[in-house]
N, C-alpha and C positions, 0 to 999 in steps of 0.2 A: 521825332521830327518827321516831317513830310517828306517823301522820296523827291518830288520835284525841286522843293526848296535844298535838299543836300546835293542835288546833282549840281544846281546853280552854284553851291559853297565850293564844291570841288572843281568846277569850271574856272572860277575866280582863283583858285589856289594853282590850278596848272598855269594860268596867264601869268601869275606872281611869279612861278617859277621858271618862267620863260620860256616854256615848251613851244614847238613850233606849230603854228596855227593848224597844218595838216593833221598833227599828231593830236592835239584839242578836237580837232572835229571828229576823228575816229572815235575817241572816247565818247564824247556826247551822242554822236549818232548811235552807238550800242545803248548808252544809258537811257535814251529817250525811249527807244526801242522796248528795252526791259521795263522801263516806267509804265509805257501802255500796257505792255502785257501784264503786268501787276495790277493795274488799275482794273483791268476786263475780269481779274479775278479778285476783285474788291479788295486788293492790298495797296494802300496808300501811304504807310508809315513804314520807315526804315527797320524799326525793330520787328515788325511782322514779316519780313522776309526771312524764308527758311531755307535750308540746303534743298530741300525738295521742290521748293518754287524755281530755285536757280536751276534744278536739273529739268523741271519742266518745260523751262524756258528755252533750254538748249534743245529738248526735244522736239519741241515747237520749232526752232529753228532748221533742224534737221528735216522736218517734215514738209518744210517751205522750201527745201533744197540745197540748204548751206551744207558745204562738204567738212570734212574733219577740220581742215585748217581754219576754215572760217570761224568755226564753232569755236575752236580752241583760241582764235584771237579774239572772240567776245569774251569768253571766260576769263582771259589775262586781262581784258579792261574791267572785269567785274572785279577781279581779285585785287586789282590796284585801288579800285573806287571803295571797296570796303575795308583794305588796310588803311586807307585814308581816314575813313569814318571811326575805325578803332583808334587810330593814332591822335584822332581830335577827342576821343573818348565820347564820342555820340553813340556806339555800341561797345560791348566788351569783347573780349577775345571769344569768349563762349557764344556771343551772339553773331560772329562773323560766319556767315552762311557758306563761304568760299574757301574758309579755313583748309578743310581737309579733301577738296573736290580735286580729282585727278582729271588731267587732260585726256580727251581721246586719241587713240592710237591713228597716227596718219599714214595714208600710203604715199611714201615719197616718190613722187616721178617728176623728174626734172628734165626739161626738154631742152635740146641744144640745137644749133644751126650744123647743117653739115656743109662740107666744102661747097656743092653745089648750090644750095641756098644762098650762101655768102656771095658766090660767083655771081649768081642770078641779080642780085640786088645791087652789088657793086656796078656792073656791066650797066644794068639799066640807068642807074645817074650817072655813070661816066659818059654813054651816050648823050643824053640831055647837055650835059656840061659841053659837049663839042658841037651839038645842034644849036641851043638857043641860049646858051651861057646864063640860064635864068637863076634866081636866088635859090628856089626850090631844088635845084641840080646840084648846085655847089653845098648847100646847106645839107641835104640829105646824104650826099657822099661822105662829107667829113663828120657829120653826126654818127653815120654807121661806123667809120672807122675809128671814131673816138669811142664809142661804146665798146666796140670789139678788142681795142687795143689797152683800155683801162680798166673795164668793168665797172665803171662808174654806175651808181643809182639814176634813175628818172630825174628825180629831184636834184640831184647833183649836177647832171648834165644842163638842166635849164638855169640852174644858178651861177654855171660858170662865167667867169668875168675874163675878159684879155688880162687884165691885172693879175690874174692867178695863174696865167701862164708864162712861163720863163721860156721862151724859143732859144734862148742862148744854151742855157744848160741843161734842157730838155726834162723839166718838171712841171707839174700843175698842182694846184693847191685845190683841195675840195673840201666842202664842210658838209660833212656827213652827219647821221643820225646823233641826236642830242647836241647839235650843232659843233660837233668836233673838228678841229682843223688839222687836217693831213696833207702831207706833201708826196706825192707819187711820181717816180719817172714815166716818162714817155719816150717811145722808140723814134729813130731819125726819121722813119717813113712819115709817122703822124705829124712830127715837127713840120716837115715839108708840106704836108697837105693842110695844116693849119694857118701857115705862112700864106700858102696861096689862097685860102678862103679869105683870110684876114685883108689882102690885097683886095680881092673881088668886092668885099663889104666897104672899103674905103672908096672905091671907085663907084658902087652902086648908090651910097647914101651922102649926103652932104657931110655928116658927122659921124664918126664910128661909135657904135652904141657900147656902153660898157658891159653889155652881155654879149656872149660868143655867138648863140644861137638865138635869132631874132625872126620876127615875121616881115611882112612887106612893108608895114610902117615904122621898123626900125626898133621895134619893142620886144621886150623880153619874151621867149616862147613860153607859154604854160604848160604844166604839165599834161592837160587836157588837149593842148594844141599837139603835142608831141604824139600822144596816143591816137589822134585823127590822123596824123600822117602816117603813122604805122598801119592804120586800119585800111587806109586808101593802098599804100603799099602792098598789103597783103592781098587785096583784091586784084590787083594787077599782076603780083607774082605767082596767085592762085596756090598758094601753099594750104595744103590740107592737112598734114601730119605733125606741124609743129605753128606753136602761137608765136605771131611776129611781135614782140614787145621789147622795152628797154632791159627787162629783166632776163628775157632769153639770151640777149647779147651777153649779160653779167654772167650767167651760168655757162655761156659757151666759152668766154673768157676763162672761166675756172678750170672747165674740162680740159681745154686745149694747153693751158698752163702745166696742168697735172701730165699731161700726156706726153709734153716734150721735156718731161723731166725735173720740173719745178718740184719744189719741197712744199709741203703744207704749212709751213711757219711762215715761208715767205707770201704764201698766197694769202695766209690769214692777214699781213700787213697790207697787201695789195688791195683786198677786199674789204679791209677796215671792220673785222669782225672782233668784237669785243671778248667773245667766248670762242677758243679752238674748237669746242665740239661742232659749232654752225659750220666751220671749214671742215671737219672731217666728214661731214655729209657727203661731200664731193668724194670724198676717198672710197666710201662705201657704195657708189654707185656706178662708178665707170670701170668695171672688173676688167674690161677687156684692155684698154690703155694700160691700166695697173699691172697686168699679167705680163704685157711686153715689156714695162719697165721692171718688173721683178725677174724677168728672165733673164734680162739684160745686165742688171747692178745685184742680184744675189749674192751675198757671200760664199755661199756653198760653190758657186760656179768657179771660184778660184782655188779651191781646197781640193787636194788629192786625196780623196777618200773612196 
């Protein structure tokens, strides 16, 4: 079977299984790149792909500047694709080139905001709120507090609707990866800020949008729009040592949660990680905060030995 036809079949299967557009786009981007690489090496049929070809493709990606994390993501996409072909009996188990391939070791470095970063960003939007009362100011201030207080992902932030927020009981419903719905608590401080922002939006626009975070036309903010907002904010803040992104807020939420005495099981539920090992990465990274907690709560402290 030709690679380009099998990729289309795979895409149709993912659409049929109701995967998100963003997930499907990521798969197809990798597979189209892989198919082009194979074509350059005169490989056009699925059965012609060997483990060596896949390794050569990943080395090619490395030479183009892809870091281990990006290469592992691409390998993960290829594994899913070839497993699909095996399931559909297009190839056999022995013909699956990714079956025994191992992921590259990653240097795990997770950046977080410090108190000064957070204070600078909030002060910037706070000053704007008092000065010009613009949508940019109210939205930016509330967006940062929502990310910092809940650890939601970028896509979850953009898809958040007013109907998903219970300002009375202090909860929000988010639709995470694999379109799973989860309810997470929010603090009284965030309830207050969301309430104020909602009133502003009701006064700013003729009708309140279904979506919480909107543009000047009262339409839902896209992922790229939020990235542009943060890109502009980083230039204003002049942060050089940390990436200003929604995921950095998510990491910061996790770090502060653990540093303040939260347990990893509750954090797993808050971050909606399907696997505890994903959450445990945070435990392994912030030794200073953990050392402080260990010194405070270690059982040996209360033993007379």
